[in-house]
C-alpha positions in Angstrom: 221.8 191.7 61.9 221.7 187.8 62.2 221.1 186.5 65.8 224.0 184.8 67.6 223.5 181.0 67.5 225.6 179.6 70.4 224.6 176.0 69.6 226.0 176.2 66.1 229.2 177.8 67.3 229.6 175.2 70.0 229.0 172.3 67.5 231.5 173.9 65.1 234.2 174.4 67.8 233.8 170.9 69.1 234.2 169.4 65.6 237.4 171.4 65.3 238.7 169.9 68.5 238.1 166.3 67.4 239.9 166.9 64.0 242.9 168.5 65.9 242.6 167.1 69.6 246.1 168.3 70.6 245.5 172.0 69.6 245.5 174.1 72.8 244.1 177.0 70.8 241.0 175.1 69.7 240.2 173.6 73.0 240.6 176.9 74.7 238.1 178.5 72.2 235.7 175.6 72.8 235.9 175.9 76.5 235.5 179.6 76.4 232.3 179.1 74.4 231.0 176.6 76.9 231.8 178.8 79.7 230.4 182.1 78.4 227.1 180.2 77.7 226.8 178.6 81.1 227.5 175.0 79.7 230.9 174.1 80.9 229.5 170.9 82.4 228.9 169.6 78.8 232.5 168.9 78.4 231.8 165.9 80.7 229.9 164.2 77.7 231.8 165.9 74.8 235.1 164.5 75.6 235.8 161.0 74.3 236.8 158.6 76.9 236.0 155.1 78.4 235.2 156.0 82.0 236.8 153.7 84.7 235.6 153.4 88.3 237.7 153.5 91.4 236.7 151.7 94.6 234.1 153.5 96.7 235.6 155.8 99.6 236.2 153.6 102.6 235.9 154.6 106.2 238.3 153.3 108.6 238.9 154.4 112.3 241.7 156.8 113.1 243.4 157.5 116.5 243.2 161.2 116.8 245.0 161.0 120.4 247.9 159.1 119.0 248.1 161.6 116.1 248.2 164.6 118.5 251.0 162.9 120.4 252.9 162.2 117.2 252.7 165.7 116.1 254.3 166.9 119.5 257.2 164.5 118.9 257.6 165.6 115.3 257.8 169.3 116.4 260.4 168.3 118.9 262.5 166.7 116.2 262.1 169.8 114.1 263.5 172.0 116.8 266.4 169.6 117.4 267.2 169.5 113.8 266.5 173.2 113.0 269.8 173.4 111.1 268.9 170.7 108.6 268.0 171.5 105.0 264.4 170.2 105.1 263.2 172.7 107.9 260.8 175.5 107.0 262.0 178.3 104.8 261.2 181.9 105.9 258.2 181.7 103.9 256.7 178.9 105.9 258.2 179.8 109.3 254.9 179.7 110.9 255.0 175.8 110.5 257.2 175.8 113.6 254.3 176.5 115.9 251.2 175.4 114.2 248.6 174.4 116.9 247.1 171.0 116.3 244.6 169.6 118.8 242.3 166.6 118.5 239.5 169.1 117.6 241.5 170.5 114.7 242.5 167.1 113.6 238.8 165.9 113.6 237.9 168.8 111.3 241.2 169.8 109.8 239.9 170.6 106.4 237.8 173.2 108.0 240.7 174.6 110.0 243.7 176.8 109.3 246.0 173.9 110.1 245.4 172.9 106.4 245.2 176.5 104.9 248.4 176.0 103.0 246.9 173.0 101.1 243.6 174.6 100.2 242.3 177.6 98.2 238.9 179.1 97.7 236.2 177.5 97.7 237.6 174.9 100.0 239.1 177.7 102.1 236.7 180.7 102.3 237.9 183.9 100.6 238.5 186.5 103.2 238.9 184.1 106.2 241.4 185.5 108.6 244.8 183.9 107.9 246.1 181.7 110.7 242.8 182.1 112.7 242.8 179.0 114.9 239.9 180.2 117.1 237.2 179.3 114.6 236.4 176.8 111.8 235.4 177.5 108.3 231.7 178.1 108.0 229.5 175.7 105.9 228.5 176.9 102.4 225.4 179.1 102.3 223.0 178.7 99.5 224.5 181.9 97.9 227.9 180.3 98.2 226.7 177.2 96.3 225.0 179.2 93.6 228.4 181.2 93.2 231.0 178.4 93.5 229.1 175.5 91.6 229.6 177.1 88.2 233.3 177.8 89.1 233.9 174.2 90.0 232.2 173.1 86.6 234.8 175.5 85.0 237.6 174.0 86.9 236.5 170.5 86.0 236.1 171.4 82.2 239.6 173.0 82.1 241.3 170.0 83.7 239.4 167.6 81.5 240.4 169.4 78.3 244.1 169.4 79.5 244.0 165.6 80.1 242.6 165.1 76.7 245.2 167.3 75.1 247.8 165.2 76.7 246.3 162.1 75.2 246.8 160.1 78.5 244.8 157.2 79.4 244.3 158.9 82.8 241.3 160.9 81.4 239.3 157.6 81.7 239.7 157.7 85.5 239.0 161.4 86.2 235.3 161.4 86.9 235.4 158.7 89.5 238.7 160.0 91.0 237.4 163.5 91.8 234.7 162.3 94.1 235.2 163.6 97.6 233.3 163.5 100.8 233.0 165.6 103.9 235.4 163.7 106.1 237.5 166.0 108.4 235.3 169.0 107.6 235.6 169.2 103.8 233.4 171.7 102.2 231.9 169.7 99.3 230.1 170.8 96.3 227.6 168.8 94.3 228.3 168.5 90.5 225.1 167.0 88.9 225.9 163.9 87.1 229.3 163.6 88.6 228.9 163.7 92.4 230.5 165.5 95.4 233.7 167.3 94.9 236.1 169.9 96.5 238.5 172.2 94.7 241.3 170.1 96.0 239.8 166.7 94.7 239.4 168.3 91.2 243.2 169.3 91.1 244.6 166.3 92.9 242.8 163.9 90.7 244.2 165.7 87.6 247.7 165.2 89.0 247.0 161.5 89.7 245.7 160.9 86.1 248.7 162.7 84.6 251.4 160.8 86.5 249.7 157.3 86.4 251.3 156.5 83.1 254.8 157.7 84.3 255.0 155.0 86.9 256.0 151.5 85.8 254.1 148.4 87.3 254.8 148.0 90.9 256.6 151.3 91.0 257.6 153.5 93.7 256.4 157.1 93.9 257.9 159.9 96.4 255.7 162.9 97.0 257.7 165.8 98.4 255.3 168.1 100.2 252.3 165.8 100.2 249.8 168.3 101.7 247.2 166.1 103.5 247.5 163.2 101.0 244.7 164.1 98.5 246.9 163.3 95.5 248.2 160.1 97.1 244.7 158.9 97.9 243.6 159.3 94.3 246.7 157.7 92.7 246.4 154.7 95.2 242.9 154.2 94.0 243.8 154.3 90.4 247.1 152.2 90.7 246.8 149.8 93.7 250.1 148.3 92.5 252.1 151.4 93.5 253.9 151.9 96.7 253.5 155.7 97.7 256.1 157.5 100.0 255.2 161.0 101.4 257.3 163.4 103.2 256.6 166.9 104.4 256.8 169.2 107.4 255.5 167.8 110.7 251.9 169.3 110.7 251.3 167.9 107.1 252.8 164.6 107.9 250.3 164.1 110.7 247.4 165.3 108.4 248.6 162.9 105.7 248.8 159.9 107.9 245.4 160.7 109.4 243.6 161.3 106.1 245.1 158.2 104.2 244.6 155.9 107.3 240.9 156.9 107.2 240.7 155.7 103.6 243.2 152.8 103.6 243.4 151.6 107.3 246.4 149.5 108.0 247.9 149.7 104.6 249.2 153.1 105.6 252.1 153.4 108.1 254.7 155.9 109.1 258.5 155.6 109.7 258.4 157.7 112.8 261.2 156.2 114.9 264.7 155.3 113.7 264.0 151.5 114.2 260.8 151.6 112.1 261.4 149.8 108.8 259.5 149.3 105.5 257.7 146.0 105.3 255.4 144.3 102.8 251.8 145.1 102.7 252.1 148.9 103.2 250.9 150.9 100.3 251.5 154.3 101.6 254.4 155.2 103.9 254.9 158.7 105.6 258.6 159.2 105.9 260.1 162.1 108.0 262.5 164.1 105.7 265.6 163.2 107.8 265.0 159.4 107.1 264.6 159.7 103.4 268.2 159.1 102.5 268.3 155.9 104.4 265.4 154.2 102.7 266.4 150.8 100.9 264.9 151.4 97.6 264.8 153.1 94.3 262.2 155.8 93.5 260.7 155.7 90.0 258.8 159.1 90.2 259.2 162.1 92.4 256.3 164.4 92.7 255.7 167.9 93.9 252.6 170.3 93.3 252.8 174.0 94.4 255.3 173.7 97.3 258.8 173.7 95.7 258.1 177.6 95.3 257.8 178.0 99.1 261.3 176.5 99.6 264.6 178.3 99.9 267.9 177.3 98.4 268.9 175.0 101.2 265.5 173.1 101.0 266.0 172.7 97.2 269.6 171.3 97.9 268.3 169.0 100.6 265.6 167.4 98.3 267.9 167.5 95.2 270.3 165.4 97.4 267.5 163.1 98.4 266.4 162.6 94.8 270.1 161.6 93.8 270.4 159.2 96.8 267.2 157.5 96.0 267.8 157.2 92.2 264.8 158.9 91.1 264.2 158.3 87.6 261.5 160.8 86.6 260.2 164.1 88.2 256.7 165.6 87.8 256.0 169.0 89.4 253.6 172.0 89.0 255.0 175.1 90.5 254.9 178.9 90.0 256.7 180.0 86.9 257.2 183.6 87.4 259.7 185.9 89.1 258.6 186.9 92.5 259.7 189.7 94.8 260.6 187.9 97.9 263.7 187.8 100.4 267.0 187.3 98.6 267.5 183.8 100.1 264.3 182.4 98.7 264.7 180.4 95.5 261.0 180.7 94.7 262.0 184.0 92.9 263.2 181.6 90.2 260.8 180.2 87.6 260.1 176.4 88.2 262.2 175.4 85.4 265.3 176.9 86.9 265.2 175.2 90.3 268.7 174.2 91.5 267.9 170.4 91.3 266.7 170.7 87.7 270.2 170.5 86.3 270.0 166.8 87.3 267.1 166.3 85.0 266.2 166.7 81.3 262.8 168.3 80.7 260.6 166.1 78.6 257.4 168.1 78.8 256.7 171.6 79.9 253.4 173.2 79.6 251.9 176.4 80.8 249.2 175.8 83.4 247.4 179.0 83.6 249.9 181.7 83.1 251.3 181.6 86.7 252.1 178.0 86.9 253.9 175.4 84.9 253.6 171.7 84.6 257.0 169.8 84.1 257.8 166.2 83.3 261.5 165.5 83.5 263.9 162.4 83.2 267.1 161.9 85.2 270.1 162.6 83.1 271.9 159.4 84.2 
């Protein structure tokens, strides 16, 4: 019986991908061969691109005391406005009472206050949910040995998706995924690439996907911005873009804190009714109740993995916001399967059937990994 020759199989699979670069089947076969032979990292050099560089990560001071006070004010607003359509669904009811101290803010990426924005390995598997009495532990040597190959596999899978989409964003991916340990992030080292987190790998993919959907000097609205990881990557790649972010109070504070640490005074928040947009601000955190009053038109609305946590009134609220702001395009990645949840939760619907999708025409729709779907849509009028 002839011996198995993985090198020849990998070379043949790679040639097939170069001949038919948009073939999902061929890329999946090639990626499987690399993964099963412990060589997922090779996709870094086997995928044709002209690598671009983003500016190095800056470090600006952040006023954590002011952030803590702002969080209390936003929580008060949420209680006062509890009947409004943006407030938490039953799935996220705990967001009414998340504790957020200066210590949590200083290390929020190792704290349960950011649990909804992170998954393993950034958030340890088996860590007690909503345990605010301890921080995530650092990686052990065993953790690094386990998770680094998984990070390479995630990296390779996202690179191959970018290449299949034929977008220029792939040229920015390697530099955009670099992360650091600010605010307690658990970083992994990918030799030849740099330090990354699971979050930075995904967020940079989204940034590279949407960069070509935004016109020059365009305006982006991210609904459910997490802690600003995607925003930070797109701002590095597209310095001409104005980036608006809106979320629940805890995430608005985390977003403002994180982006300020990277971009300083170029980041602001419209916390009070008399706060206004002004020139020079590249990122603006906007409380949901102020979105409809913004004096601008939005080119692209973005949501990644949070529409599925919203109920019908949330979807109606944000659908109305998108209409008011004249959103031209929508990009979102969300769960695309029926779920068993309370009757009022619209996350039982696949992502393509959300209520507000009737206002959009789907341009692209791609399975992400069997559970998630990636959607690009254009406004119908």
